[in-house]
Structures are given as structure tokens and as C-alpha cells.
C-alpha positions in Angstrom: 14.0 -2.4 -11.3 14.4 1.4 -9.6 12.5 4.2 -9.4 9.0 2.5 -9.0 7.0 2.8 -5.4 4.1 1.1 -4.5 1.8 3.8 -3.2 -0.4 3.6 0.1 -3.9 2.4 0.0 -5.3 5.9 0.5 -3.5 7.5 -2.3 -5.8 8.4 -5.5 -7.1 5.5 -7.4 -8.0 5.2 -11.1 -10.1 2.5 -10.1 -10.6 -1.2 -8.4 -10.5 -4.8 -9.5 -12.5 -7.5 -8.6 -13.2 -11.0 -9.8 -16.3 -12.9 -10.2 -17.1 -15.9 -7.7 -17.3 -19.3 -9.1 -15.1 -22.0 -7.6 -17.8 -24.3 -6.6 -15.2 -26.6 -4.5 -14.7 -23.7 -2.4 -18.1 -22.0 -1.9 -20.7 -25.0 -2.3 -24.3 -24.3 -1.5 -23.1 -20.8 -0.6 -22.4 -19.9 -4.2 -25.4 -17.7 -4.9 -25.1 -16.1 -1.7 -21.6 -14.8 -1.9 -22.3 -13.8 -5.4 -24.6 -11.1 -3.7 -22.2 -10.3 -1.3 -19.7 -9.6 -3.8 -22.1 -7.7 -5.9 -22.8 -5.4 -3.1 -19.4 -4.5 -2.4 -18.7 -3.6 -6.0 -21.6 -1.6 -5.9 -20.5 0.2 -2.7 -17.0 0.8 -4.0 -18.6 2.1 -7.3 -20.0 5.0 -5.1 -16.8 6.2 -4.7 -14.5 5.2 -7.9 -14.6 2.8 -11.2 -15.0 -1.2 -10.6 -13.8 -3.7 -12.9 -15.0 -7.0 -12.1 -13.5 -10.0 -14.1 -15.3 -12.9 -14.7 -14.3 -16.2 -16.1 -15.3 -17.0 -19.6 -19.0 -17.5 -20.2 -19.7 -15.9 -16.6 -19.8 -12.2 -17.6 -23.6 -11.9 -18.1 -24.3 -13.4 -14.5 -21.7 -10.8 -13.4 -23.3 -8.0 -15.1 -26.5 -9.3 -13.7 -25.6 -9.0 -10.1 -23.5 -6.2 -10.0 -25.3 -3.7 -12.4 -24.7 -1.2 -15.1 -22.3 0.7 -12.6 -19.7 -2.1 -12.9 -17.7 -2.8 -15.6 -17.2 -6.4 -16.5 -14.6 -8.4 -18.7 -13.8 -11.9 -18.7 -10.6 -13.5 -18.3 -9.5 -17.2 -17.5 -9.6 -17.5 -13.6 -9.6 -20.3 -10.9 -10.9 -18.4 -7.7 -11.7 -14.8 -6.7 -9.4 -13.2 -4.1 -7.5 -10.3 -6.3 -5.7 -9.0 -3.6 -3.8 -11.9 -3.7 -3.7 -13.1 -7.3 -3.9 -9.3 -9.2 -0.7 -7.2 -9.9 0.5 -5.0 -7.4 0.7 -1.6 -9.1 3.5 0.9 -8.7 4.2 4.3 -9.7 7.6 5.8 -10.6 8.6 9.7 -9.7 6.8 10.9 -12.9 3.4 9.3 -12.1 4.1 6.2 -14.5 2.3 2.9 -13.7 3.7 -0.4 -13.8 2.3 -3.7 -12.2 4.5 -6.3 -10.1 3.4 -9.8 -11.2 4.7 -12.0 -8.3 3.9 -15.8 -8.6 0.8 -17.2 -6.9 0.6 -21.0 -5.5 -2.9 -20.6 -3.9 -1.6 -19.9 -0.5 0.6 -23.2 -0.7 -1.4 -25.5 -2.8 -4.4 -25.2 -0.9 -6.6 -25.4 -3.9 -6.1 -26.9 -7.4 -6.0 -25.9 -10.2 -4.5 -22.5 -9.6 -2.6 -21.9 -13.0 -5.0 -19.5 -14.3 -4.9 -17.3 -11.1 -0.9 -17.3 -11.4 -1.4 -16.4 -15.2 -4.0 -13.5 -14.7 -1.8 -10.4 -13.6 0.2 -10.7 -17.1 -3.1 -11.0 -18.8 -4.6 -8.1 -16.8 -1.8 -5.7 -17.4 -1.8 -6.8 -21.1 -5.5 -5.7 -21.5 -5.0 -2.6 -19.2 -2.2 -1.5 -21.3 0.2 -1.2 -18.0 3.9 -2.3 -18.3 4.5 -5.7 -16.4 7.3 -6.4 -13.9 7.8 -10.0 -13.4 9.1 -11.4 -9.9 9.7 -14.9 -9.2 9.0 -15.0 -5.6 5.3 -16.2 -4.6 3.7 -13.4 -2.9 0.0 -12.6 -2.1 -1.0 -8.9 -1.9 -2.8 -9.2 1.5 0.2 -10.5 3.0 1.5 -6.9 2.9 0.5 -3.3 4.1 2.5 -0.2 3.0 2.5 3.3 4.0 3.6 5.0 0.4 6.6 6.5 2.0 9.1 3.1 2.1 7.9 1.0 4.7 5.8 -2.1 4.6 4.7 -4.5 7.7 3.9 -8.1 6.9 3.8 -11.3 9.3 6.2 -14.0 9.8 3.4 -16.4 10.2 2.8 -16.1 6.5 5.7 -14.9 4.6 8.2 -17.4 6.2 6.0 -20.3 5.9 7.5 -23.2 3.9 4.7 -23.6 1.3 5.7 -20.2 0.1 9.1 -19.6 -0.8 11.0 -22.5 0.8 14.2 -21.9 -1.0 14.7 -18.0 0.0 15.7 -16.9 3.3 14.0 -14.1 5.2 16.7 -11.8 4.1 15.9 -12.8 0.5 12.3 -12.2 0.8 13.1 -8.7 2.3 15.3 -7.7 -0.2 13.0 -8.8 -3.1 10.3 -6.7 -1.5 12.6 -3.8 -1.4 13.6 -4.1 -4.9 10.1 -4.8 -6.6 7.9 -2.5 -4.2 10.4 0.5 -3.5 10.3 -0.1 0.1 13.0 0.7 2.4 12.1 -1.2 5.9 10.2 -4.0 6.4 8.5 -4.7 10.0 7.9 -8.2 10.8 5.1 -8.9 12.8 5.1 -12.6 14.5 1.3 -13.2 13.8 -1.5 -13.3 11.6 -5.0 -14.5 13.0 -4.8 -18.1 14.5 -7.9 -19.0 12.7 -6.6 -17.6 9.3 -5.7 -21.2 8.2 -6.5 -20.6 4.5 -3.8 -17.6 3.9 -1.7 -18.5 6.7 -1.8 -15.5 8.3 -2.1 -12.4 6.2 -1.5 -9.1 7.7 -4.7 -7.8 6.3 -6.5 -9.5 8.9 -4.7 -8.0 11.9 -2.9 -4.6 10.9 -3.5 -2.0 8.4 -1.6 1.5 7.7 -4.3 4.5 7.8 -1.4 7.3 7.3 2.0 7.7 7.3 3.0 6.8 10.5 -0.4 5.5 11.9 -1.3 1.9 11.9 -4.8 0.0 13.0 -4.2 -3.2 14.9 -6.6 -6.2 15.8 -6.6 -6.3 19.7 -9.3 -8.5 20.6 -10.8 -7.4 24.4 -12.0 -10.9 25.0 -9.3 -12.9 26.8 -11.3 -16.4 25.4 -10.3 -14.8 21.6 -7.9 -17.4 20.4 -6.1 -13.9 19.2 -5.9 -12.3 22.4 -2.5 -12.8 23.5 -0.9 -13.3 19.7 -2.4 -9.8 18.8 -0.5 -8.5 22.2 2.6 -9.4 20.9 2.1 -8.1 17.3 1.4 -4.6 19.5 4.5 -5.1 21.3 6.4 -5.1 18.2 4.7 -2.2 16.7 5.2 -0.4 19.9 9.0 -0.5 19.6 9.0 -0.2 15.8 9.8 3.2 13.7 9.2 3.5 10.1 11.4 4.1 7.0 11.4 8.0 8.0 12.2 7.2 11.8 8.9 7.9 13.0 7.5 5.9 16.1 4.0 4.5 15.2 0.9 5.6 16.4 -1.4 2.7 17.3 -5.1 2.7 16.8 -6.4 -0.3 18.4 -9.6 -2.0 17.1 -10.7 -4.0 20.0 -14.0 -5.3 18.5 -14.4 -9.2 17.1 -17.4 -10.5 15.5 -18.6 -14.3 14.4 -21.1 -15.3 12.4 -23.1 -18.7 11.5 -22.6 -19.7 7.8 -23.4 -22.9 6.4 -23.7 -25.0 9.7 -20.3 -23.5 11.1 -18.9 -20.3 12.8 -16.9 -17.7 11.2 -15.0 -14.9 12.1 -15.7 -11.6 10.2 -12.6 -9.4 10.4 -13.5 -5.7 10.5 -10.2 -5.0 9.9 -10.0 -6.4 6.2 -11.4 -2.9 4.7 -11.3 -1.4 1.6 -9.8 2.2 1.0 -11.6 3.8 -1.9 -11.7 7.3 -2.9 -13.2 9.2 -0.4 -14.7 6.3 1.1 -13.7 3.2 3.5 -15.9 -0.2 2.8 -15.7 -2.3 6.0 -17.0 -5.8 6.1 -19.4 -6.4 9.1 -21.3 -9.0 10.6 -24.4 -7.9 11.5 -23.4 -7.7 15.2 -24.1 -5.4 17.7 -20.4 -4.3 17.8 -20.4 -3.6 14.2 -21.2 0.3 15.0 -18.4 0.6 17.4 -15.9 -1.1 15.1 -16.8 1.1 12.1 -16.4 4.2 14.6 -12.9 3.1 15.6 -12.0 2.9 11.7 -13.9 6.2 11.0 -12.1 8.0 13.5 -8.5 6.7 11.8 -9.9 7.7 8.5 -11.4 10.9 9.2 -11.2 12.1 5.6 -13.3 9.2 4.2 -17.0 8.3 4.5 -17.3 4.5 6.0 -19.8 2.1 5.0 -20.4 -1.3 6.4 -21.2 -4.1 3.9 -22.6 -7.3 5.6 -20.2 -10.4 4.5 -20.4 -13.2 6.6 -20.2 -15.3 3.3 -17.1 -14.0 2.2 -15.5 -14.7 5.7 -16.6 -18.2 5.2 -14.4 -18.6 2.1 -11.6 -17.0 4.0 -11.3 -13.3 3.9 -12.9 -9.7 3.7 -13.6 -7.1 1.6 -10.0 -6.2 1.0 -9.0 -9.6 0.2 -11.4 -9.4 -3.0 -10.2 -6.1 -4.0 -7.0 -4.6 -5.6 -6.6 -0.7 -6.1 -5.4 0.7 -9.0 -3.5 3.6 -8.3 -4.2 7.0 -10.3 -1.2 7.5 -12.6 -0.2 10.7 -14.3 -2.0 11.7 -17.4 -0.2 10.8 -20.5 1.8 13.8 -22.2 
């Protein structure tokens, strides 16, 4: 494939894709609560751009009841509800023509069974949307990467080099496939994702995000007792000496706030950095904690052209993710001639 590039998340969107939660073996007694959180995220994003919620067959009415008329619902076979990872990664060519890259999906190293419907959902979605499908044989989740839309991609060694993803591929082969399919020219490898992120093996979207060309927001816990205190400083050290595909040094915005919440008898971390960039807005997972406003202020300063909205999402964090994990943007395509 040549001529296609994955746009930055702040590029204009035609809409947002989400998937309705239904996996009882993951959510257990929290399933009703997480449905309410998903619906709140969907309604909040719908203030900024159209949202399509994909629900498993027979679950469409449940999704409609929770989400309301402002969210479009369609039914397709699903196993789980993390569309950052199982939905297509959309790319545009120089004429604004849109395609979707369909990477393989194996449920983060076969952590959940079955996952075959989630492995197939990208192809079904692209057919339903009438978007060209570009197939890749490599396993990749969208939460494992962040791009600037100008040729640079950031990922983590902890995730992309984990033997439960692509054990037959070398680092160089993985990087080459990223460059080919997503149109990037430079890959920056951070050593670490979150230590507590055992579900995804350290996705980058919990620790680092591009906010603009040449600018990244990084998790940098200010509590020395935090399990990622030293690890995130090691990540920052890599970014300090890195340049992007254009040769620019990176402006680094530190996000020192961290928050934990109690869910179903356990303690979970809510990652402020796991936010979704919408048309004119940012939707951030918050914990209902005293440090929420300070974290929102850091993110707002990094994205001065957008309204920042917090959505309380501890149960989504309990399942292993945040707002970014459950969403997938559809970049705006050029109008058809």
C-alpha cells in the first residue's frame, strides 16, 4: 500500500465508532454499571460529532434505550467492546479518499475467549460503511499506537514486542509493517506502558499521546510510591532525546495527576491520559477524585482549541481501559465527486 496515511486524532472526523458491552465473563456484576458509563461517553461525544454504537445481535434495543436518540445503533457480531483495538484503523490518501486497515486481533494475547467475532468485525464494519479494506496479517491494537499525522508514530516495547502478539516478527519487521500500512516514516519506541496494565500488556494510550505536531502529553506520576513513577521517567527520557519525522524536538507536557477508584471490591487506576479527541472537544475519563480538575486543566492547556469534558468512568477502568480504549474515530473523507 502506498499513498495512505493515518491522520492524527485531532484531524476532522466524520464520526466515532463504539461497541456495546455485553461480555459477562469480563464485567460480571458491573455489567449494568458499565453500560451506563458507555452510554454517557457516547452521549458526550455525540455533542461534538456523530456516534455509531455497534451492538451484538439482539442487543440493539438495549443500546438504544441506554444511549438515546442522539446515538446511532447497528448490530454486528461482537465478542467484546474495545473498539480502539478491534475496529479498523482509518487512513486517508492525498486526495482525501478513506480506507480502513484491518489488522489481526487476538484479544491482547488470547486473554479472553472467544475473540473470533472481534477479529472479523473490522471487515464487516468496512463493508457496511462502504469503505475500502486493506488487510494486514500483523496483530495490532489501536491503543498500542499514537500518531501525529505527519509521519511519526509512538508505541511501547512492552506491548508491541510482547511474544503473545507477533512472536514470528522482529522489531524491524513490525516497524516496517507500521510504516507500510499507516504511512508513517518514524517509529519512537518507549520502553514502558503501565505496570498495572496487565490486560493490554502496556498500551501507549495509557502513558503518552500526541496533542499536536511536535507535542506529546505524557503520564508522569508525582507520587514516588506510584508503581510507574520510575518507568514513566524512563519513557520521558526517551522522548527528551527523540525527534519526530520532521526532525523536530518534542515539546513534552507532563500529566502528574493519577487517580484510583474502588470498583466491585477492588482498587483500579483511572487513566486521565486515556481520552478521546472529538471535533471541538476532548472527553476525558475521571474518577470523581479531588485531582480530577487539575488533570483536566493540564489536558485543556495541551489542547487549547477544544472544550474538555470529564466523564466519570471507574467501571470502564475496572474492565481494563478508558474513553480512548472504547472509541475509534472515523477521519473525515473528501466529498465524493
